[in-house]
N, C-alpha and C positions, 0 to 999 in steps of 0.2 A: 427779821431785822431789815432795816432799810440800807440803801447804798451808802449814804453818808456815814452811818455808824460802822458799816463794814470797812470803809476807808479809814475812819479814825482808828479802829482796832488794828488794821494792817500797819498804819504809820506809828502806832504807839510803841515806845521803846521797851515797855515792860510786857508782862504776860496777862492777857485777858482770856479766860476760858470761853471757848466757843464750841458748840456741838452741832452735828449734822446727823439727824435720825438717831440720836443717842450716843454717837461716837464723837470723841474729842477730835477736833481738827485745828490745823494752823492755816490761816489765810495767807496765801502766797501772792495773790494778785487780785485786784478789783477792777472790773470793766464797768465803769460808771455809765457809759452810753447804753449798754445792754442790760444793766442790772444783774450782772453775773460775777461770780467769784471763783477763782481757782484755789482749791484747798488740798492740803495733805492730810490724809486720815491717819490718826494715831502718830506713831513714830516711824512709819514706813515711808521713806522718801519716794518710792516708786508707786505708792498708792495715792494718786492724785485724781481729783474730780473737778469738773467745772459745773457749778450749780447756780441756780438763782439765789440771790442773797436772801430772798424771802424764806428759804429753807434753813437758813442759819439761825441758831438760837444762842444768845449770849447767856452764859451761866453767871449767876449772882453769888458764886462761892466766895 
């Protein structure tokens, strides 16, 4: 996904499924300048990662 789409999903009031390497994630923050996103993996609030937005996949479910 690109930075703009990651930002749109982050700001969206509803839920849009996003995956990282097959795991469901929640986008917590988008760093537009660096093309990075901080995500929470699954429902575990302590399992956060900062990854390139290129690694995120929007699910069409």
